[in-house]
N, C-alpha and C positions, 0 to 999 in steps of 0.2 A: 683595457678595462681596469687592471690592477692600478695603474698610475692614477687614472681619473679617480677611482675609488678612494685611493690613498689621499689625494689632494683634497677631496670633498670632505673626508673624515677629519682631516687635520684643520680644515677651515671651520668645520663645525666646533671642534674643540676650541679653536682661537675665539670663535664668537660666543662661547660660554655654554655651548650646547653639548655638554660633555657626555651625558647619559647616551645621547643619540650616537655620538661620536664613538663612544665606547662600544657600543652594539655593532656598529659597522666595521671597527677595527677588529674586535673578537672574531667576527665573522670572516674578514679578510684575513687574519692570521691563521684561521683553520684552513683556508683555501691555500695559503702560501706559508707553510710551517717553516721552511728554511730561509724565509726573507727577513734578513736582518733590520731592514728599514722598517717594514710593517711591525715586526717585534717590537722594535724601538718606539714607534709611535703608540704602540698598543700599551706598552709599559708606561708611557707618560701620561696617556688618559687616565689609567688606573691610579697613578699618583695622584693627578690633580683632583681626583674624586675621593681621596683619602683612602683607597683601597690598596694600601701598599703590599700587603701579603700577596695579592693578586698580581701586583706589577712585578714582583721578583722574577718568575719564570721567564717573562717576556723580556726583562733587562738581560737576564742570562742568556736566552736565545739571541738576542741582538748582538751580544758581545762575542758569542760563539761563532756566529755568521759572518760572512764577508759582504761588503757592500755598503757599509756605513762611511760617509765621510768623515773628516777629521773632527769637525764641529759636533756631529752626532754621536761619535764615538766617545769623546769626551764627555759629553752630555750623558751617555749611557753608564759610564763609570761613576760620575758625580751622582747620578739618579740612583743608581743600584747602592753605591756606598751609603748614600744618606737614607735610603729606604731602610737597609740593614740596620742602621743607627736608630731610626724611629722605632724599628721593631724590637730594639734592645739586643740585637746581634751584633754588639759591638766588635768582637774578633773579626766576624764575617766584613764588617764595614772597614775595619782597618786594612784588611787583606785586600779589599777591594780597591781602597784608595791608593795604597801602595802599588798594585798592578797598574792603575791608572797612571800613577806617577812615573812608572817605569816607561811608558809610553809617552807621557806629557810631562817631562821632568820641569819642575818649577811652577807649574799651574798653581796660581795663587787660590783659585776656587777649590781645587782638590786638597791643597795643603789645609786650607782654613776648615773644611769639613772634616779632614784627618785630624785636626787639633780636637774638634768637638768628641770624635770617637775616643781619642787619647785620654781626654777629661773624663768620659764616661766609664773607661777602664780604670780609674783611679790614677792615672799617669798625668796629671796635672802639670807637673813641671816641664814634661816633654810637650804638652799641648801649648803651654805659655811661650817656651823657646820656639816652637813651629810657629805660633802667630807673630812673635817678636821678628822672626826671620822674615815672613811675609810682608810685615810692616817695613822692614830695612830694604827689602828688596824692591818696594814700591817707590813711587816718587813722592810719597807723603812724609818720609822721614826727614828730609831736609837736612839741615845741619846736624841733626841727632843720630844721622845713619849709623855713624861708627859706633856710638855708644850703644845704640839698641842691638846692633850686630854683636858687639862684646857681650852684653848681657843675655843675649839669646843663649849662649854657652856658659854664662858664669851667674846665672840667676839666683843662686843663694849665696853668692860671695858677698861678704861684708868686710869693712875695714875696721881695725880696733883703734879707738882713741888714744892717742898719747898722754903721757901724766899731765901736760899743761892744757890739754883740751877738755871741754866740757862735752858731755854727751847730749 
């Protein structure tokens, strides 16, 4: 019954019937409080409705429990960190993204969201550096990969013009 109910609620969310999906998932989560997959889906539907504060405990339960596949576990870290950021809980967001990156090193999505949290914390240099590294690690950097990677660590570096050069 749990599996059927969960699949049905997810289908409702995917079809845009999020309020009904939320009602079913909250009920399902209360019947299965230790179920990480149910908690994750319940968090997701809350987020999709703009109910970020209500999503947090479900994301936390999902990450604390066992049973999430890798894709959903990554989604839970991304969702929780992003939710913390939207709520103005920037330090919590940063910590969540770092925990996620400990499990999923190099994930471009987590690093990109982490850059946003760094910016929100006034650490824009680190944010830009993080984004430059994401770009350098992608297949989009092309022939500029080496330069982008260099400036990720030397963002504020300048070269002084010589006496014969014009600025």
